[in-house]
N, C-alpha and C positions, 0 to 999 in steps of 0.2 A: 356103714359109713355114713357120715354126714357132712354136707358141703354145707359151711357156715358162713354168710358174707355180714362184715359188721362194715358200717357206713360209721365215721366218728370224725368230730371236727377238725382233729390232728393226726397225723401221722402216729405221734407218739400212743396218744390216747387208742387208738385202733391196735397199737402193739401189745398195751398194757392188757387191753380185754383178749388177745389171742394169748397173752402169755397166763392168764387166768384157767381159759380152755385148755391149755397144754398141762395145767396142775390136775386136771380132773379126767382127761384124755389124752392118750397117743395122738398126735398129728403130724400131718406132713408138713413141708414145707410152705409157708405161707404166701401169696403175691398180693401185692397192694396197686393200686389204680387212682391216679386221682377220681374224686367223687363230684367236682364241679367248680365253677367258677369262684367260688368262696374258698377255696383252701381247703376242703376237706378231703377225706382219704377212704376210700374203699378197701377193704383186705378180704381176700377169700383164703379159710384155710378148711383143710379136710382132718376131720376127727374120727377115730375109731371108735365107735360104740359100743362093741362088744368088749372091750377092756376097760379099765380104769386105772390110769396113774396110782391115784392112792385109793384106799376104801371108802367108798362113796360118802357114807355119813359125816366123816373125819373131813374128806377134802371140802364139801359143800353139802352141808344137811339142808338146806333151802330147795337144794335139786329133787330132794329124796318127798318132799311135802310141798312143793309148788305146781300149779297146776295153769294150764295157759288160758288166758286171757281172752284169747279167738276160740277157743273149744274147740279147735280141731278144724278150724275155717282157714283156707289159704289165704293170704296175705294178697291184697289187689295184683301185683305184679307178680305172682308165682303162678306157674302154669298148673 
């Protein structure tokens, strides 16, 4: 399982990102929260990374070939 946190400028943008994740992975119900004074939205969703909704090459070929820019380093706000 992976806990995914999406921070977007609008609730609609956050929902669209969550939709894209659901096309690749089965997911639990999403939860959304205000992200700040500027009207942003923070959305949390849990995805099952042991299964894919579609064959991964068909669903997202970039996912197979992409590499993390952080090179396995955590973000500043991660524990």
